[in-house]
C-alpha positions as CSV (number, residue, x, y, z in Angstrom):
1,X,-28.5,-8.0,-11.9
2,X,-24.9,-7.3,-12.8
3,X,-22.0,-7.1,-10.3
4,X,-20.9,-3.7,-9.0
5,X,-17.1,-3.5,-10.0
6,X,-16.4,-0.6,-7.9
7,X,-17.8,-1.8,-4.7
8,X,-14.7,-3.8,-3.8
9,X,-12.4,-0.8,-4.4
10,X,-14.6,1.4,-2.1
11,X,-14.6,-1.2,0.6
12,X,-10.8,-1.3,0.2
13,X,-10.5,2.3,0.6
14,X,-12.7,2.3,3.6
15,X,-10.5,-0.3,5.1
16,X,-7.3,1.6,4.3
17,X,-8.8,4.8,6.2
18,X,-9.4,2.5,9.3
19,X,-5.8,1.4,9.2
20,X,-4.7,5.1,8.9
21,X,-7.0,6.0,11.7
22,X,-5.4,3.3,13.9
23,X,-2.0,4.7,13.3
24,X,-3.2,8.2,14.0
25,X,-4.5,6.9,17.3
26,X,-1.2,5.3,18.2
27,X,0.4,8.6,17.3
28,X,-1.8,10.6,19.6
29,X,-1.4,8.0,22.4
30,X,2.3,7.9,22.1
31,X,3.4,11.3,21.0
32,X,7.2,10.7,20.0
33,X,6.2,7.6,18.0
34,X,5.8,9.4,14.7
35,X,7.0,12.6,13.1
36,X,4.9,12.5,10.0
37,X,2.2,10.6,8.3
38,X,0.9,10.6,4.7
39,X,-1.8,8.7,2.8
40,X,-1.8,7.8,-0.9
41,X,1.5,9.4,-1.5
42,X,4.8,8.9,-3.5
43,X,8.1,10.1,-4.1
44,X,8.4,12.9,-6.7
45,X,10.9,11.0,-8.9
46,X,8.7,7.9,-9.2
47,X,5.7,7.0,-11.4
48,X,2.4,5.5,-10.7
49,X,3.7,2.2,-12.1
50,X,7.1,1.9,-10.2
51,X,6.1,2.9,-6.8
52,X,3.2,0.9,-5.2
53,X,3.9,1.2,-1.3
54,X,1.8,4.4,-1.2
55,X,-1.1,3.6,1.0
56,X,0.2,4.9,4.2
57,X,3.7,6.2,4.8
58,X,4.8,7.2,8.2
59,X,8.2,8.8,9.3
60,X,9.1,7.6,12.9
61,X,10.5,9.8,15.5
62,X,13.9,8.2,14.7
63,X,13.6,9.2,11.0
64,X,12.7,5.6,9.7
65,X,10.2,5.4,6.8
66,X,7.3,3.0,7.5
67,X,5.3,1.9,4.7
68,X,1.9,0.3,5.1
69,X,0.3,-1.3,2.1
70,X,-3.1,-2.0,2.9
71,X,-4.9,-5.0,1.2
72,X,-8.6,-5.9,1.4
73,X,-10.1,-9.2,0.3
74,X,-13.5,-9.0,-1.3
75,X,-14.7,-11.9,0.8
76,X,-14.2,-11.9,4.6
77,X,-13.5,-15.6,4.4
78,X,-10.4,-15.0,2.1
79,X,-7.2,-14.7,3.7
80,X,-4.0,-13.6,1.8
81,X,-1.4,-16.3,1.6
82,X,2.3,-16.4,0.3
83,X,0.9,-18.0,-2.9
84,X,-1.5,-14.9,-3.5
85,X,1.4,-12.6,-3.0
86,X,3.7,-14.4,-5.4
87,X,1.1,-15.0,-8.1
88,X,1.9,-13.5,-11.4
89,X,-1.2,-11.9,-13.2
90,X,-1.7,-12.6,-16.8
91,X,0.4,-10.9,-19.5
92,X,-0.9,-7.5,-20.6
93,X,-2.7,-7.1,-24.0
94,X,0.4,-5.7,-25.4
95,X,2.5,-8.7,-24.3
96,X,4.2,-6.9,-21.3
97,X,4.6,-9.2,-18.5
98,X,3.2,-8.2,-15.1
99,X,4.8,-8.7,-11.7
100,X,3.5,-10.2,-8.5
101,X,2.5,-8.2,-5.6
102,X,5.8,-8.9,-3.8
103,X,7.7,-8.1,-7.1
104,X,6.0,-4.8,-7.2
105,X,6.6,-3.9,-3.6
106,X,10.2,-4.9,-3.9
107,X,10.8,-2.5,-6.9
108,X,9.3,0.3,-4.7
109,X,12.1,0.1,-2.2
110,X,14.6,1.7,-4.5
111,X,12.9,5.2,-3.7
112,X,13.0,4.8,0.0
113,X,16.7,6.2,0.6
114,X,15.7,9.3,-1.3
115,X,12.1,9.7,-0.1
116,X,11.5,12.5,2.5
117,X,8.2,13.7,3.9
């Protein structure tokens, strides 16, 4: 039997939805906490490749942008470590280097001053 390559992605989205539901519950319990909440969104002036903090974006009642990047490990026993977040994936087929998760997240911050919900 072959491994279903889509299953981990589906489980990841299920987990992301649970995280979003938790934030919605906080919002309902503490009405003034958030002003807006969006899922799977990005600033209009960004591209898919340069903005990766897109899972959950909330605007606090004070106007602060809060970005939640949800990660789901395929194995429940796996815990994310700093080493995992700093690991650089193999070079692309065309020879272009890839960035670590932390480097990709850092590059997304350029959009936050101009990002409005």
